[in-house]
MARPA-573472 format. One line per field, with one value per atom (N, C-alpha, C): residue in three letters; atom name; x, y, z. Coordinates in Angstrom, 1 decimal. Atoms other than C-alpha are relative to their C-alpha. Example, Ala and Ser with C-alpha at 12.3 -4.5 7.8 and 13.67 -1.06 7.14 Angstrom:
BEGIN
r = Ala/Ala/Ala/Ser/Ser/Ser;
a = N/CA/C/N/CA/C;
east = 0.9/12.3/0.9/-0.9/13.7/-0.8;
north = -1.2/-4.5/1.2/-1.1/-1.1/1.1;
up = 0.0/7.8/0.0/0.0/7.1/0.8;
//
This chain:
BEGIN
r = Met/Met/Met/Glu/Glu/Glu/Ala/Ala/Ala/Glu/Glu/Glu/Val/Val/Val/Gly/Gly/Gly/Asp/Asp/Asp/Trp/Trp/Trp/Leu/Leu/Leu/Val/Val/Val/Val/Val/Val/Lys/Lys/Lys/Gly/Gly/Gly/Pro/Pro/Pro/Ile/Ile/Ile/Val/Val/Val/Asp/Asp/Asp/Arg/Arg/Arg/Cys/Cys/Cys/Glu/Glu/Glu/Arg/Arg/Arg/Arg/Arg/Arg/Gly/Gly/Gly/Leu/Leu/Leu/Ile/Ile/Ile/Thr/Thr/Thr/Glu/Glu/Glu/Val/Val/Val/Arg/Arg/Arg/Ser/Ser/Ser/Ala/Ala/Ala/Asp/Asp/Asp/Gly/Gly/Gly/Thr/Thr/Thr/Pro/Pro/Pro/Pro/Pro/Pro/Phe/Phe/Phe/Val/Val/Val/Val/Val/Val/Arg/Arg/Arg/Trp/Trp/Trp/Leu/Leu/Leu/Asp/Asp/Asp/Thr/Thr/Thr/Gly/Gly/Gly/His/His/His/Glu/Glu/Glu/Ala/Ala/Ala/Met/Met/Met/Val/Val/Val/Phe/Phe/Phe/Pro/Pro/Pro/Gly/Gly/Gly/Pro/Pro/Pro/Asp/Asp/Asp/Ala/Ala/Ala/Leu/Leu/Leu/Val/Val/Val/Val/Val/Val/Thr/Thr/Thr/Ala/Ala/Ala/Ala/Ala/Ala/Glu/Glu/Glu/Gln/Gln/Gln/Arg/Arg/Arg/Ser/Ser/Ser/Ala/Ala/Ala/Asp/Asp/Asp/Glu/Glu/Glu/Gln/Gln/Gln/Ala/Ala/Ala/Arg/Arg/Arg/Glu/Glu/Glu/Arg/Arg/Arg/Met/Met/Met/Ser/Ser/Ser/Gln/Gln/Gln/Thr/Thr/Thr/Gln/Gln/Gln/Ala/Ala/Ala/Thr/Thr/Thr/Ile/Ile/Ile/Arg/Arg/Arg/Gly/Gly/Gly/Ser/Ser/Ser;
a = N/CA/C/N/CA/C/N/CA/C/N/CA/C/N/CA/C/N/CA/C/N/CA/C/N/CA/C/N/CA/C/N/CA/C/N/CA/C/N/CA/C/N/CA/C/N/CA/C/N/CA/C/N/CA/C/N/CA/C/N/CA/C/N/CA/C/N/CA/C/N/CA/C/N/CA/C/N/CA/C/N/CA/C/N/CA/C/N/CA/C/N/CA/C/N/CA/C/N/CA/C/N/CA/C/N/CA/C/N/CA/C/N/CA/C/N/CA/C/N/CA/C/N/CA/C/N/CA/C/N/CA/C/N/CA/C/N/CA/C/N/CA/C/N/CA/C/N/CA/C/N/CA/C/N/CA/C/N/CA/C/N/CA/C/N/CA/C/N/CA/C/N/CA/C/N/CA/C/N/CA/C/N/CA/C/N/CA/C/N/CA/C/N/CA/C/N/CA/C/N/CA/C/N/CA/C/N/CA/C/N/CA/C/N/CA/C/N/CA/C/N/CA/C/N/CA/C/N/CA/C/N/CA/C/N/CA/C/N/CA/C/N/CA/C/N/CA/C/N/CA/C/N/CA/C/N/CA/C/N/CA/C/N/CA/C/N/CA/C/N/CA/C/N/CA/C/N/CA/C/N/CA/C/N/CA/C/N/CA/C/N/CA/C/N/CA/C;
east = -0.4/2.5/-1.0/0.8/1.1/0.5/-0.4/1.0/-0.9/0.8/-0.2/0.0/0.0/-1.3/1.3/-1.3/1.9/1.2/-1.1/4.0/0.2/-0.3/5.5/0.0/0.0/4.9/1.1/-1.1/8.0/-0.1/0.1/7.7/1.3/-1.3/11.0/-0.2/0.1/11.6/0.1/0.1/10.6/1.1/-1.1/13.3/1.1/-1.2/16.8/-0.2/0.0/16.0/-1.2/1.1/12.9/0.3/-0.3/13.4/-1.1/1.1/11.5/-1.0/1.1/8.2/-0.4/0.3/7.3/-1.3/1.3/3.9/-0.3/0.5/2.5/-1.3/1.2/0.0/-0.9/0.9/-3.0/-1.2/1.1/-5.5/0.3/-0.1/-5.5/-1.4/1.4/-8.7/-0.4/0.4/-8.5/0.4/-0.3/-8.4/1.3/-1.3/-5.3/1.2/-1.1/-3.2/0.4/-0.4/-3.1/-0.7/0.6/-3.9/-1.4/-0.5/-5.5/0.3/-0.4/-3.9/-0.4/0.1/-4.8/1.3/-1.4/-1.5/0.0/-0.2/-0.6/1.4/-1.3/2.2/0.8/-0.8/5.0/0.3/-0.3/5.8/-1.1/1.1/2.3/-1.0/1.0/0.3/-1.3/1.3/-2.4/-0.2/0.4/-4.2/-0.6/0.6/-5.1/0.0/0.0/-6.1/0.9/-1.1/-3.2/-0.1/-0.2/-2.9/1.5/-1.4/0.9/0.4/-0.5/2.7/1.3/-1.2/5.9/1.2/-1.1/8.1/-0.2/0.3/6.7/0.4/-0.2/7.6/-0.5/0.5/6.3/1.1/-1.0/8.7/-0.7/0.5/7.9/0.5/-0.5/8.2/1.4/-1.4/11.3/1.0/-0.9/12.9/0.2/-0.1/12.2/0.8/-0.8/13.6/1.5/-1.4/16.8/0.6/-0.5/17.1/0.2/-0.1/16.5/1.3/-1.2/19.2/1.3/-1.2/21.7/0.2/-0.1/21.0/0.5/-0.5/21.5/1.5/-1.4/24.8/0.9/-0.7/26.0/0.1/-0.1/25.1/0.9/-0.9/26.9/1.5/-1.3/30.0/0.5/-0.3/29.9/0.2/-0.2/29.5/1.3/-1.3/32.4/1.2/-1.0/34.5/0.2/0.0/33.6/0.6/-0.6/34.4/1.5/-1.4/37.7/0.9/-0.8/38.8/0.6;
north = -0.8/-19.7/-0.3/0.2/-20.6/0.8/-0.8/-18.7/-0.4/0.1/-18.8/1.4/-1.2/-15.9/0.1/-0.3/-14.4/-0.1/-0.1/-15.0/1.4/-1.3/-12.1/-0.1/-0.1/-11.1/1.1/-0.8/-9.6/0.2/-0.4/-7.7/0.7/-0.5/-7.1/1.3/-1.2/-3.6/-0.2/0.2/-3.5/0.8/-0.8/-0.9/0.3/-0.1/-0.2/0.9/-0.9/2.8/-0.1/0.2/1.4/-1.3/1.2/-0.9/-1.0/1.0/-4.0/0.5/-0.3/-3.8/-1.3/1.1/-6.0/0.2/-0.1/-6.7/-1.3/1.1/-9.0/-0.5/0.7/-11.5/-0.2/0.0/-11.0/-0.9/0.8/-13.1/-0.8/0.7/-15.9/-0.4/0.1/-16.1/-1.4/1.3/-19.7/-1.1/1.1/-23.0/-0.6/0.6/-24.2/0.9/-1.0/-21.1/0.8/-0.7/-19.7/1.4/-1.4/-16.0/0.0/-1.3/-13.7/0.0/-0.2/-12.6/1.5/-1.4/-9.6/0.3/-0.4/-7.8/1.4/-1.3/-5.0/0.4/-0.4/-3.1/0.8/-0.6/-2.0/1.5/-1.4/1.2/1.0/-0.9/2.6/-0.3/0.5/0.5/-0.3/0.2/0.2/-1.5/1.4/-3.2/-0.1/0.2/-4.5/-1.5/1.3/-7.6/-0.1/0.0/-8.7/-1.4/1.1/-11.1/0.1/-0.2/-11.4/-0.4/0.2/-11.2/-0.8/0.8/-13.0/0.6/-0.7/-10.4/-0.1/0.1/-11.5/-1.4/1.3/-14.3/0.1/0.1/-15.5/-0.6/0.5/-16.0/-0.2/0.2/-17.4/1.0/-1.0/-15.3/-0.3/0.4/-17.3/0.4/-0.4/-16.7/1.5/-1.5/-13.0/0.5/-0.3/-12.8/-0.2/0.3/-14.5/1.0/-1.0/-12.2/1.4/-1.3/-9.1/0.0/0.1/-10.3/0.1/-0.1/-10.8/1.4/-1.3/-7.4/1.0/-0.8/-5.8/-0.3/0.3/-7.7/0.6/-0.6/-6.5/1.5/-1.4/-2.9/0.3/-0.2/-3.2/-0.1/0.2/-4.5/1.2/-1.1/-1.7/1.3/-1.2/1.0/-0.1/0.2/-0.5/0.3/-0.3/-0.4/1.5/-1.4/3.2/0.7/-0.6/4.2/-0.2/0.4/2.4/0.7/-0.6/4.3/1.3;
up = -1.2/5.6/1.0/-1.2/9.0/1.2/-1.2/12.2/1.2/-1.2/15.8/0.6/-0.7/18.0/0.8/-0.7/19.5/-0.9/1.0/16.4/-0.5/0.5/14.6/-1.6/1.4/11.0/-0.4/0.4/9.4/-1.5/1.4/6.1/-0.4/0.4/4.4/-0.8/0.7/3.1/-1.5/1.4/-0.6/-0.8/0.7/-1.5/1.0/-0.8/-0.2/1.2/-1.1/2.0/0.9/-0.8/3.6/0.9/-0.9/6.7/0.0/-0.2/7.5/1.0/-0.9/9.3/0.8/-0.9/12.2/0.7/-0.8/13.8/0.7/-0.8/16.5/-0.5/0.4/15.3/1.2/-1.1/17.6/-0.3/0.3/15.8/-1.3/1.2/13.2/-0.4/0.4/11.3/-0.5/0.5/10.0/1.0/-0.9/11.8/-0.2/0.3/10.0/0.1/-0.2/10.8/-1.2/1.2/7.3/0.1/0.0/6.5/-0.3/-0.5/7.0/1.5/-1.4/10.3/0.4/-0.6/12.5/0.6/-0.4/13.1/0.7/-0.6/15.5/-0.3/0.5/13.8/1.1/-1.0/16.1/-0.3/0.3/14.3/0.1/-0.1/14.5/1.1/-1.0/17.0/-0.7/0.7/14.3/-0.2/0.3/14.0/-1.3/1.3/10.6/-0.4/0.6/8.8/-1.1/1.0/6.7/-0.8/0.8/3.8/-0.5/0.3/3.7/-1.4/1.3/0.4/0.0/0.1/-0.8/0.7/-0.7/1.0/1.6/-1.4/4.4/0.5/-0.7/6.9/1.4/-1.4/10.2/0.8/-1.0/13.1/1.3/-1.4/16.5/0.9/-1.0/19.6/0.4/-0.4/20.6/-1.1/1.1/17.2/0.0/0.0/17.4/1.2/-1.2/20.9/-0.3/0.3/19.7/-1.0/1.0/16.7/0.6/-0.7/18.9/0.9/-0.8/21.3/-0.8/0.9/18.5/-0.5/0.4/17.2/1.1/-1.1/20.6/0.3/-0.2/21.0/-1.1/1.0/17.6/0.2/-0.2/18.5/1.2/-1.1/21.8/-0.4/0.5/20.1/-0.9/0.9/17.5/0.8/-0.9/20.2/0.8/-0.8/22.2/-1.0/1.0/19.0/-0.2/0.2/18.4/1.1/-1.2/22.0/0.1/-0.1/21.8/-1.0/1.1/18.7/0.4;
//
């Protein structure tokens, strides 16, 4: 796993009723981009040094923007369907 400052660390929910967690990578401590990373978690604003486990992945800022846009589009379509019913 390699990252750059500005990438996002996404940790998948370990159980069904727990959602994924996302954090902005603000610092990469190694020259080759491998962990540990300093991450600012979106849900709490807390910064922490993280050694990601197997349930985590790194996505670029562009990949995250694309995923967020797709999610917004799905939500808009769902809301339109509900309003049309």
